[in-house]
VEXDREN-2710 file (C-alpha; in Angstrom, 1 decimal):
% VEXDREN-2710
k/r/px/py/pz
1/MET/-5.6/17.9/15.1
2/GLN/-4.6/16.0/18.8
3/ILE/-1.8/14.1/17.9
4/LYS/-0.8/10.7/19.8
5/THR/2.9/9.4/20.0
6/ILE/3.6/6.0/18.7
7/ALA/4.7/5.9/22.7
8/ILE/1.0/5.3/23.0
9/ALA/0.2/3.0/19.8
10/THR/3.6/0.8/20.9
11/PHE/1.9/0.0/24.5
12/LEU/-1.3/-0.7/22.8
13/PHE/0.2/-3.3/19.9
14/THR/2.1/-4.8/23.2
15/LEU/-1.1/-5.4/24.5
16/LEU/-2.7/-6.8/21.7
17/PHE/0.5/-8.5/20.0
18/GLY/2.9/-9.4/22.5
19/CYS/5.6/-7.0/20.7
20/SER/9.2/-7.5/21.2
21/SER/11.3/-5.4/23.5
22/ASP/13.4/-4.0/20.5
23/CYS/9.3/-3.1/19.5
24/GLU/9.0/-1.0/23.0
25/GLU/11.8/1.2/21.9
26/LYS/10.0/2.9/18.5
27/VAL/9.3/5.9/20.5
28/GLY/10.0/9.4/19.7
29/PHE/7.9/10.6/16.7
30/ASP/4.4/11.7/15.9
31/THR/2.1/9.8/14.6
32/ALA/2.1/10.2/10.4
33/GLU/1.4/13.2/8.7
34/ARG/0.0/11.5/5.8
35/VAL/0.6/8.2/3.9
36/ILE/1.2/7.8/0.0
37/ILE/0.6/4.7/-1.5
38/LEU/2.6/3.9/-4.8
39/GLY/0.6/0.8/-6.1
40/LEU/2.3/-0.3/-9.5
41/ASP/0.1/-3.6/-10.9
42/GLY/2.2/-6.3/-11.9
43/PHE/5.1/-5.0/-10.8
44/SER/8.5/-7.8/-10.5
45/VAL/11.2/-8.7/-9.1
46/GLU/12.9/-8.7/-11.9
47/GLY/11.5/-6.1/-13.7
48/PHE/12.6/-3.9/-10.5
49/ASN/16.3/-5.1/-10.6
50/THR/15.8/-4.8/-14.4
51/ALA/14.3/-1.4/-15.3
52/LYS/16.3/2.2/-14.6
53/HIS/13.9/4.1/-11.3
54/PRO/16.5/6.8/-10.5
55/ASN/13.0/8.1/-8.7
56/LEU/11.9/5.4/-6.7
57/ASP/15.6/4.5/-5.9
58/ARG/15.9/8.3/-4.3
59/LEU/12.6/7.7/-2.5
60/LEU/14.2/4.3/-0.9
61/LYS/16.8/6.0/0.0
62/ASP/14.7/7.4/3.1
63/GLY/13.3/4.0/3.6
64/THR/13.2/0.0/4.2
65/LEU/13.2/-2.3/0.8
66/SER/12.0/-6.0/0.4
67/LEU/12.7/-7.8/-2.6
68/ASP/10.6/-11.1/-1.3
69/THR/7.6/-10.2/-0.2
70/ARG/4.6/-12.7/-0.8
71/SER/1.9/-12.3/-2.1
72/VAL/-1.9/-14.2/-1.3
73/MET/-2.9/-17.2/-3.3
74/PRO/-4.0/-16.4/-6.1
75/SER/-1.1/-14.4/-7.5
76/VAL/-4.0/-11.9/-9.1
77/THR/-4.9/-8.4/-9.0
78/LEU/-8.2/-8.3/-6.6
79/PRO/-7.5/-10.3/-4.1
80/ASN/-4.3/-9.2/-3.5
81/TRP/-5.0/-5.3/-3.6
82/THR/-7.8/-6.2/-1.3
83/SER/-5.5/-8.3/0.8
84/HIS/-3.3/-4.5/1.2
85/LEU/-5.5/-2.4/2.2
86/THR/-7.2/-5.1/4.6
87/GLY/-4.7/-6.2/6.6
88/SER/-6.2/-9.8/6.1
89/GLY/-5.8/-12.5/3.1
90/PRO/-8.6/-14.2/1.0
91/GLU/-9.4/-16.2/3.7
92/GLN/-10.5/-13.6/5.7
93/HIS/-12.4/-11.0/3.3
94/GLY/-13.3/-13.5/1.0
95/VAL/-12.3/-11.9/-2.4
96/ASN/-11.1/-14.6/-3.9
97/GLY/-11.1/-13.6/-8.0
98/ASN/-11.2/-10.6/-10.4
99/ASP/-14.6/-10.8/-10.8
100/TRP/-15.8/-10.4/-6.9
101/THR/-19.2/-8.1/-6.1
102/ILE/-20.4/-7.1/-3.3
103/ASP/-23.3/-8.8/-4.9
104/ASN/-22.1/-11.6/-6.2
105/HIS/-19.7/-13.8/-4.3
106/PRO/-18.9/-17.4/-3.2
107/LEU/-17.7/-16.8/0.3
108/PRO/-18.8/-14.0/2.6
109/PRO/-16.6/-11.6/4.9
110/ILE/-15.6/-12.8/7.9
111/GLU/-16.6/-9.3/9.2
112/GLN/-18.3/-7.0/7.6
113/ASP/-19.0/-3.4/8.6
114/ALA/-23.1/-2.2/7.7
115/ASP/-22.8/-2.1/4.4
116/GLY/-21.5/-5.9/4.5
117/TYR/-18.0/-4.7/3.1
118/TYR/-14.6/-6.3/4.7
119/PRO/-13.1/-3.8/7.1
120/SER/-10.9/-1.6/5.3
121/ILE/-8.1/0.7/6.2
122/PHE/-9.9/3.6/5.1
123/LYS/-12.6/2.5/7.4
124/LEU/-10.0/2.2/10.3
125/LEU/-8.7/6.4/10.0
126/LYS/-12.1/7.0/9.4
127/ASP/-14.0/5.5/12.8
128/GLN/-10.9/6.4/14.5
129/ILE/-9.4/9.7/13.6
130/PRO/-12.3/12.1/12.3
131/ASP/-10.5/14.2/10.7
132/ALA/-8.3/11.9/8.2
133/LYS/-8.7/12.4/4.8
134/THR/-9.1/9.8/2.3
135/ALA/-8.2/9.5/-1.2
136/TYR/-8.4/6.6/-3.6
137/TYR/-7.0/6.9/-7.3
138/TYR/-6.9/4.1/-10.0
139/ASN/-7.6/2.9/-13.8
140/TRP/-8.5/-0.7/-13.8
141/GLY/-12.5/-0.7/-12.6
142/ASN/-13.1/-3.4/-11.4
143/LEU/-10.2/-2.5/-8.5
144/ILE/-12.8/-0.5/-5.9
145/ASN/-15.3/-3.0/-6.0
146/SER/-14.0/-4.8/-3.1
147/ILE/-13.9/-1.4/-0.3
148/ASN/-16.4/0.7/0.6
149/GLN/-16.6/4.2/-1.1
150/LYS/-18.4/6.2/2.3
151/TYR/-14.6/6.1/3.7
152/LEU/-13.0/7.7/1.5
153/ASP/-13.1/11.9/0.7
154/GLU/-12.0/11.8/-2.7
155/ILE/-12.1/8.9/-6.1
156/ASN/-11.3/9.3/-9.5
157/PHE/-11.1/6.9/-12.3
158/LEU/-9.2/7.0/-15.1
159/GLU/-9.9/4.9/-18.7
160/ASN/-7.3/3.3/-21.5
161/ASP/-4.6/3.0/-18.6
162/ALA/-4.1/6.6/-18.3
163/TYR/-2.5/7.4/-14.8
164/ALA/-0.9/11.3/-15.2
165/GLU/-3.7/12.5/-14.0
166/ASN/-4.1/11.3/-11.2
167/TYR/-0.6/11.8/-9.9
168/LYS/-1.1/15.3/-10.4
169/LYS/-4.5/15.1/-8.3
170/ALA/-2.7/12.9/-5.3
171/GLU/-0.3/16.1/-5.2
172/THR/-2.9/17.9/-5.2
173/PHE/-5.1/16.3/-2.4
174/ALA/-1.8/15.8/0.1
175/ILE/-0.8/19.8/-0.2
176/LYS/-5.1/20.6/0.3
177/HIS/-5.4/18.5/2.9
178/LYS/-1.2/18.9/4.4
179/GLY/-3.0/19.8/8.0
180/ASP/-5.1/16.9/8.4
181/PRO/-3.9/13.2/8.6
182/THR/-3.9/11.9/5.3
183/LEU/-4.1/8.8/3.5
184/ILE/-3.8/8.4/-0.3
185/PHE/-4.2/5.1/-2.6
186/LEU/-2.2/5.6/-5.6
187/TYR/-2.6/2.5/-8.5
188/THR/-1.5/2.5/-11.8
189/VAL/-2.6/-0.8/-13.6
190/HIS/-0.4/-0.2/-16.8
191/THR/2.6/-2.3/-16.1
192/ASP/0.2/-5.1/-15.6
193/HIS/-1.3/-5.1/-19.0
194/ALA/1.9/-4.0/-21.2
195/GLY/3.3/-7.3/-19.4
196/HIS/0.2/-9.2/-20.5
197/LYS/0.2/-7.9/-23.9
198/HIS/3.9/-8.0/-24.3
199/LYS/5.4/-10.5/-21.4
200/TRP/7.1/-9.7/-18.2
201/MET/10.6/-8.5/-18.6
202/SER/9.7/-7.5/-22.3
203/PRO/11.3/-4.3/-23.4
204/GLU/7.4/-2.5/-23.6
205/TYR/6.9/-4.1/-19.7
206/ILE/10.5/-2.6/-18.5
207/ALA/9.1/0.8/-20.1
208/ALA/6.3/0.6/-18.1
209/ILE/8.0/0.8/-15.0
210/GLU/10.6/3.6/-16.2
211/GLU/7.1/5.6/-17.4
212/ALA/5.9/5.5/-14.4
213/ASP/9.4/6.2/-12.1
214/VAL/8.6/9.4/-13.8
215/LYS/6.1/10.4/-12.4
216/ILE/6.7/8.7/-9.1
217/GLY/9.6/11.7/-9.4
218/GLU/7.6/14.8/-10.1
219/LEU/5.3/13.7/-7.0
220/ILE/8.5/13.5/-5.1
221/ASP/9.5/17.0/-6.7
222/GLY/5.9/18.8/-5.6
223/LEU/6.0/17.9/-2.4
224/LYS/9.4/18.6/-2.1
225/GLN/8.3/22.4/-3.1
226/ALA/5.1/22.4/-0.7
227/GLY/7.4/21.6/2.6
228/ILE/5.7/18.1/3.1
229/TYR/8.1/15.2/1.7
230/ASP/9.5/15.1/4.5
231/ASP/6.4/14.4/6.9
232/THR/5.4/12.0/4.2
233/HIS/5.7/8.3/4.4
234/PHE/5.6/6.6/1.2
235/PHE/4.5/2.5/0.5
236/LEU/6.0/0.7/-2.8
237/ILE/3.5/-2.2/-3.2
238/THR/2.3/-4.5/-5.8
239/ASP/-0.2/-7.2/-6.1
240/HIS/2.2/-10.1/-8.7
241/GLY/4.4/-10.2/-10.8
242/GLY/4.2/-12.2/-14.0
243/ILE/5.7/-14.9/-16.4
244/GLY/5.0/-15.1/-20.1
245/ASN/2.0/-13.2/-20.8
246/GLY/0.1/-14.0/-17.2
247/HIS/0.5/-14.7/-13.5
248/GLY/-2.2/-16.0/-11.0
249/GLY/-0.1/-19.4/-10.4
250/MET/2.3/-20.1/-7.1
251/SER/5.6/-19.8/-9.0
252/PRO/8.5/-17.2/-6.9
253/ASN/8.4/-14.8/-10.4
254/GLU/4.2/-14.4/-9.7
255/MET/4.4/-14.7/-6.0
256/LEU/7.6/-12.8/-4.5
257/VAL/7.1/-9.3/-4.9
258/PRO/9.0/-5.6/-4.0
259/TRP/7.4/-3.8/-0.9
260/ALA/9.1/-0.7/0.8
261/VAL/7.9/2.0/3.0
262/THR/9.7/4.8/4.0
263/GLY/9.5/8.4/5.9
264/PRO/9.6/9.1/9.4
265/GLY/10.5/6.7/11.8
266/ILE/11.8/4.7/9.3
267/LYS/15.1/2.6/8.8
268/LYS/17.2/4.3/5.6
269/GLY/18.3/3.1/2.6
270/THR/18.4/-1.1/4.2
271/LYS/17.2/-4.3/2.9
272/LEU/13.7/-6.1/5.2
273/THR/15.1/-9.3/6.2
274/GLU/11.9/-10.3/8.1
275/PRO/9.3/-12.5/6.5
276/ASN/7.0/-10.3/5.0
277/PHE/3.5/-10.3/3.2
278/ASN/0.9/-8.1/1.7
279/THR/-1.1/-8.5/4.3
280/ASN/1.2/-7.0/6.2
281/THR/0.4/-3.2/4.6
282/GLY/-2.9/-2.2/6.1
283/MET/-1.7/-3.2/9.5
284/VAL/1.9/-1.2/9.2
285/ILE/-0.1/1.8/8.0
286/SER/-2.7/1.1/11.3
287/TRP/0.2/1.4/13.2
288/LEU/1.1/4.5/11.8
289/PHE/-1.4/6.1/12.1
290/GLY/-1.7/5.4/15.9
291/CYS/-5.0/3.3/15.3
292/ASP/-5.8/2.4/18.6
293/SER/-8.5/-0.7/17.7
294/ILE/-7.5/-3.3/15.3
295/PRO/-10.4/-5.6/13.8
296/LYS/-9.8/-8.9/15.3
297/SER/-10.1/-10.8/12.2
298/TRP/-7.1/-8.8/10.4
299/VAL/-4.3/-11.6/10.0
300/GLY/-1.2/-9.1/9.1
301/GLN/1.8/-8.1/10.9
302/VAL/4.0/-5.0/11.5
303/PRO/8.0/-6.2/10.7
304/GLU/10.0/-4.7/13.7
305/SER/13.0/-4.2/12.0
306/ILE/11.7/-1.4/9.6
307/PHE/11.7/1.0/12.4
308/GLU/14.3/3.0/13.9
309/THR/15.1/2.8/17.4
310/GLU/16.4/5.2/20.1
END
């Protein structure tokens, strides 16, 4: 694999977005070896602050955390996960609700691939890094509807809120492709379903977060044993919070969510103070992999302060 440096990406990013002098100093480390996205559906800021999650805590010591990242509207599942993975909002990708499908939607994507899908981060990697490997693990059936699956090397869907098997599959995939640029999306809906069934901030909802934390710890330990943790970037992302048994409104409890990034070149143990949005996730990932061509319709930005400077 030919590895481009962040210095090249910085130059290109500066041309495209007018990066500041601080941004221009983010040089000196290679582009990402692998990125693992940890997606916990319905993970509220209040839930983050209340639940015990020692494994997330040790992970976040190696990165930067935001507790006021803003979701896109509406604060429901599919529009927000699509926004994370496409660097854009519903105005661009057209995903306006959980019932969106490629064959039935009111507003076409403003930009489309050959199959009619809005360009995702998976497409960017496959188009620009031929040896990149991609995986998508999920347990809510509609989630994948807005993503063109031809850009995914491995897909696994689990029914009935099961997720433990997918954590192990993600670990195996990362180790198998440790010599390739790798992007893994590892999602679970059981946290959201606990909120809907028992209410956000109920004991059952908090327990769901803490159960996920155990699997995150096992994943971290597996990557450490394989010797690939230190060169792995992680994202912790979610789609929305909740109130009572639901979500979808514009209250801070629904719209403001945790967001974090860790790994080489990322500031450690810090809080993000810049404005941040779910649309930024895909853009940061493209930056980390040194992608030098970004869809013109993408609106996400790279929060400069997440990076260490020399």
